[in-house]
C-alpha positions in Angstrom: -16.6 -23.3 16.7 -16.0 -19.8 17.8 -18.0 -17.0 19.6 -18.6 -14.1 17.3 -21.5 -12.2 18.9 -22.8 -11.3 22.3 -26.1 -9.6 23.4 -27.6 -8.6 26.7 -31.3 -8.2 27.5 -32.9 -6.8 30.7 -36.2 -8.6 31.2 -38.9 -8.3 33.8 -42.0 -10.6 34.2 -44.7 -10.4 36.9 -45.4 -13.2 39.4 -48.5 -14.3 41.2 -49.8 -12.9 44.4 -47.9 -9.8 45.8 -44.4 -11.0 45.0 -42.2 -8.6 43.2 -41.6 -9.2 39.5 -38.6 -11.3 38.4 -36.0 -9.2 36.7 -33.1 -10.9 35.0 -30.3 -10.1 32.5 -30.4 -12.6 29.6 -27.2 -13.4 27.7 -27.2 -14.5 24.1 -24.0 -15.9 22.6 -23.7 -16.7 18.9 -21.1 -18.6 16.9 -19.6 -18.3 13.5 -21.6 -21.3 12.4 -25.0 -19.7 13.3 -25.7 -21.5 16.6 -26.9 -19.5 19.6 -26.9 -20.2 23.4 -28.7 -18.5 26.2 -27.9 -17.7 29.8 -29.6 -15.9 32.7 -28.6 -14.1 35.8 -29.9 -11.6 38.3 -27.2 -9.0 37.5 -28.3 -5.6 38.9 -27.6 -3.7 35.6 -29.6 -0.9 34.1 -30.9 -1.1 30.6 -28.8 2.0 29.6 -25.5 0.2 30.4 -26.1 -3.0 28.4 -24.5 -1.7 25.2 -21.4 -0.6 27.0 -21.2 -3.9 28.8 -21.4 -5.7 25.5 -18.7 -3.6 23.9 -16.4 -4.3 26.8 -16.8 -8.0 26.8 -17.2 -9.0 23.2 -13.5 -8.3 22.3 -12.5 -10.6 25.2 -14.9 -13.4 24.3 -14.9 -13.1 20.5 -12.9 -15.8 18.7 -12.8 -18.1 21.7 -13.9 -21.7 21.3 -17.3 -22.6 22.8 -15.7 -25.7 24.4 -13.2 -23.7 26.6 -15.6 -23.5 29.5 -13.0 -23.9 32.2 -11.0 -21.0 30.8 -14.0 -18.7 31.3 -13.5 -19.0 35.0 -9.9 -17.7 34.9 -10.6 -14.4 33.1 -10.2 -11.3 35.3 -12.9 -9.4 33.4 -15.4 -12.0 34.6 -14.7 -11.6 38.3 -18.4 -11.1 38.9 -19.9 -14.5 39.8 -23.4 -13.8 38.5 -21.9 -12.6 35.1 -19.7 -15.7 34.9 -22.6 -17.9 35.7 -24.7 -16.4 32.9 -22.0 -16.6 30.3 -21.0 -20.2 31.3 -24.7 -21.2 31.0 -24.8 -19.8 27.5 -21.6 -21.6 26.6 -22.9 -24.9 27.9 -26.1 -24.4 26.0 -24.0 -23.9 22.8 -21.9 -27.0 23.6 -25.0 -29.2 23.9 -26.5 -27.8 20.8 -23.2 -28.3 18.9 -23.2 -32.0 19.7 -26.9 -32.5 19.7 -27.3 -33.7 23.3 -29.0 -32.3 26.4 -26.5 -30.9 28.8 -27.1 -33.5 31.4 -25.7 -36.2 29.0 -22.4 -34.2 28.9 -22.2 -33.8 32.6 -22.4 -37.5 33.5 -25.7 -38.7 32.2 -29.4 -38.5 33.1 -29.2 -39.9 36.6 -32.8 -38.8 37.1 -35.5 -37.5 34.7 -37.7 -35.7 37.2 -36.4 -33.2 39.8 -38.3 -32.8 43.1 -39.0 -29.2 44.0 -39.1 -27.1 47.2 -41.3 -24.0 47.1 -41.0 -20.9 49.1 -43.9 -19.5 51.1 -43.5 -15.8 50.6 -46.6 -14.4 52.3 -46.2 -12.5 55.6 -49.2 -13.3 57.8 -49.2 -16.8 59.4 -52.7 -17.5 58.2 -51.8 -16.6 54.7 -48.6 -18.6 54.8 -50.7 -21.6 56.0 -53.3 -21.1 53.2 -50.6 -20.9 50.6 -48.9 -24.0 51.9 -52.2 -25.9 51.7 -52.8 -24.7 48.1 -49.3 -25.8 47.1 -49.6 -29.2 48.8 -52.8 -29.8 46.9 -50.8 -29.1 43.7 -48.3 -31.8 44.7 -45.6 -29.6 46.3 -44.6 -31.3 49.6 -41.4 -29.5 50.5 -42.0 -25.9 51.8 -39.6 -23.2 52.8 -41.0 -20.7 55.3 -39.3 -17.4 54.9 -38.4 -16.2 58.4 -36.3 -13.4 59.8 -39.3 -11.3 60.9 -38.9 -12.1 64.6 -38.8 -15.3 66.6 -42.5 -15.3 67.6 -43.6 -14.5 64.0 -41.4 -17.3 62.6 -42.8 -19.8 65.2 -46.4 -18.7 64.4 -45.8 -19.2 60.7 -44.3 -22.7 61.2 -47.1 -23.8 63.5 -49.7 -22.5 61.1 -48.2 -24.3 58.2 -47.8 -27.6 60.2 -51.4 -27.4 61.3 -52.4 -26.7 57.7 -50.5 -29.5 55.9 -49.9 -31.9 58.8 -47.1 -34.4 58.2 -47.6 -34.4 54.4 -45.0 -31.8 53.9 -41.3 -31.4 54.7 -40.6 -28.0 56.2 -37.6 -25.7 56.1 -37.2 -22.4 57.9 -35.0 -19.7 56.2 -33.7 -17.4 58.9 -32.4 -15.1 56.1 -29.4 -14.3 58.2 -31.5 -12.3 60.6 -30.5 -13.4 64.1 -27.5 -13.1 66.4 -26.2 -16.2 68.2 -28.2 -15.8 71.4 -31.5 -15.2 69.7 -30.9 -18.0 67.2 -30.1 -20.4 70.1 -33.4 -19.4 71.8 -35.3 -19.9 68.6 -33.7 -23.3 68.0 -34.9 -24.4 71.5 -38.4 -23.7 70.4 -37.9 -25.3 67.0 -36.7 -28.7 68.4 -40.3 -30.0 68.5 -41.2 -28.8 65.0 -39.6 -31.6 62.9 -37.8 -29.3 60.5 -35.7 -30.7 57.7 -33.3 -27.8 58.5 -33.0 -24.2 59.7 -31.3 -22.3 56.9 -28.9 -19.3 57.5 -29.9 -18.6 61.1 -27.1 -16.1 61.9 -26.5 -12.6 60.6 -22.8 -13.5 60.2 -21.4 -15.6 57.4 -18.6 -16.7 59.7 -18.8 -20.5 59.5 -17.2 -21.0 62.9 -20.0 -19.1 64.6 -22.6 -21.3 62.8 -20.6 -24.3 63.9 -20.9 -23.0 67.5 -24.7 -22.8 67.2 -24.8 -26.3 65.8 -23.1 -27.6 68.9 -25.8 -26.0 71.0 -28.9 -27.4 69.3 -30.3 -30.6 67.9 -32.1 -28.7 65.1 -30.4 -29.4 61.7 -28.8 -26.3 60.3 -28.1 -25.4 56.6 -25.8 -22.8 55.0 -26.5 -20.9 51.8 -25.3 -17.3 51.9 -21.8 -18.2 53.1 -21.1 -20.6 50.2 -19.4 -18.7 47.5 -17.4 -21.5 46.0 -15.7 -24.9 46.6 -13.3 -23.4 49.1 -16.2 -22.2 51.3 -17.8 -25.7 51.1 -14.5 -27.2 52.2 -14.4 -24.7 55.1 -17.9 -25.7 56.1 -16.9 -29.3 56.2 -13.7 -28.7 58.2 -15.5 -26.8 60.9 -18.5 -29.1 60.9 -20.8 -26.1 60.6 -23.9 -27.8 59.2 -25.3 -31.1 57.9 -26.8 -29.3 54.8 -25.6 -26.8 52.3 -27.4 -24.9 49.5 -25.5 -24.3 46.3 -26.6 -21.1 44.4 -25.1 -21.2 40.9 -25.1 -17.4 40.6 -23.3 -17.1 43.9 -20.6 -19.7 43.2 -20.2 -18.6 39.6 -21.8 -21.4 37.5 -22.2 -25.1 36.9 -18.5 -26.0 37.0 -17.9 -24.6 40.5 -21.4 -25.8 41.5 -20.4 -29.4 40.7 -17.1 -28.9 42.6 -19.1 -27.8 45.6 -21.3 -30.8 45.4 -18.3 -33.1 45.1 -16.7 -31.7 48.3 -20.0 -31.9 50.2 -20.8 -35.4 49.0 -17.4 -36.7 50.0 -17.9 -35.3 53.5 -21.5 -36.6 53.9 -23.1 -33.1 53.8 -26.5 -33.0 52.1 -26.5 -30.5 49.1 -29.4 -28.8 47.4 -29.7 -26.3 44.6 -31.3 -22.9 45.4 -31.2 -19.3 44.4 -33.2 -16.4 43.1 -36.3 -16.7 40.9 -35.7 -17.4 37.2 -37.4 -16.6 34.0 -37.0 -20.1 32.7 -33.4 -20.3 31.3 -31.6 -20.6 34.7 -34.3 -23.1 35.8 -33.5 -25.3 32.8 -29.8 -25.1 33.7 -30.6 -26.1 37.3 -32.6 -29.1 36.0 -29.8 -30.2 33.8 -27.3 -30.0 36.7 -29.6 -31.8 39.2 -30.3 -34.5 36.6 -26.7 -35.4 36.2 -25.4 -34.9 39.8 -26.5 -37.6 42.3 -25.5 -35.3 45.2 -28.4 -33.0 44.5 -30.9 -35.7 45.5 -33.2 -33.6 47.8 -35.9 -31.1 46.8 -34.3 -28.2 45.0 -35.8 -24.7 45.3 -37.7 -23.2 42.4 -40.1 -20.3 42.0 -40.9 -21.1 38.4 -44.6 -22.0 39.3 -45.1 -18.3 40.4 -44.4 -16.8 37.0 -47.3 -15.4 35.0 -45.2 -16.1 31.9 -41.6 -16.9 31.0 -39.3 -16.4 28.0 -39.5 -19.9 26.7 -41.2 -21.1 23.6 -42.6 -24.1 25.6 -43.1 -24.0 29.3 -41.2 -26.4 31.6 -43.3 -29.3 32.8 -44.3 -29.6 36.4 -46.2 -32.7 37.7 -46.9 -33.5 41.3 -44.2 -31.2 42.7 -41.5 -32.4 40.3 -40.2 -30.8 37.2 -39.3 -32.7 34.0 -35.7 -32.4 32.7 -35.9 -31.0 29.2 -34.4 -33.5 26.7 -33.7 -31.2 23.7 -30.0 -30.3 23.0 -28.2 -27.8 25.2 -30.3 -26.6 28.1 -33.2 -28.3 26.5 -35.3 -25.2 25.9 -35.9 -22.6 23.1 -36.1 -18.9 23.9 -39.0 -17.1 22.4 -37.6 -13.9 20.9 -41.1 -12.4 20.7 -41.4 -12.7 24.5 -37.9 -11.3 25.0 -39.0 -8.2 23.0 -42.4 -8.1 24.9 -40.9 -8.1 28.4 -37.7 -6.2 27.7 -37.0 -3.2 30.0 -35.7 -0.2 28.1 
């Protein structure tokens, strides 16, 4: 079964509250037997360049077997990790559809049917962050990510407000967003030691793992690394320098499901806790995350998702969320169908 067509769509859909709309590039791959597969990524492309991108890539991808997923990662023209991720996602969707099985069955089986979610608290004022945390907890979400980086005192106020709002019902994470130098991060960690955080994510402005390891030796607050993990080699480097007990795998950042599974294998062997995270999705990338989390025991903690914030998606049927967990779709491929009418409706031209 060969690839014979490729299309790109730039889509934007609004979110709740004051959050910025989610803008993604959708990839559609078609085969000579009439099947189609979909992928999604946050490529920062303009609508006017999509046709040229297609014309450049179709001669490279056309005629290739949909089953040659590993080969995709060796092509020089696909050096961009987000592009590689979207195309690999579409290929895996095609493979699952070709054999009539959900992707998780092809990646090792449905180890779990429901994926626990972590949700990000995106409001700025501590009182609003606390109110949002309470609302989400009432909906069944009990793993909250406080977005920090606005200053040590503001971060502490937000955490205290959330803890007071939800009590011990919720697991809290603080995302430092790479905002602090070593000295300031160390001082903040001293204040955080009594806050019972699951972890402090990306506390330092540097992506140098040895500096993060230095901070770890100076605090009892568990640390986590996201922005420095660009592939399995980075995960191995994290393990070797003992930088953090947790790591977040972003499929767009590492280049797709194949390298994401390799990252998880390295971390699992070393006893590092792994989670899936990344930018907000319009539904397709969320479905891919669910399939991967379902089939990979290492991703056992709450994985970040902003799907609940969308006012709409590009799917024919919405993904199911119950009590802070998302059901793994069981249809072939990624388990979802893309609604072409919605693609047309939300397309950026």
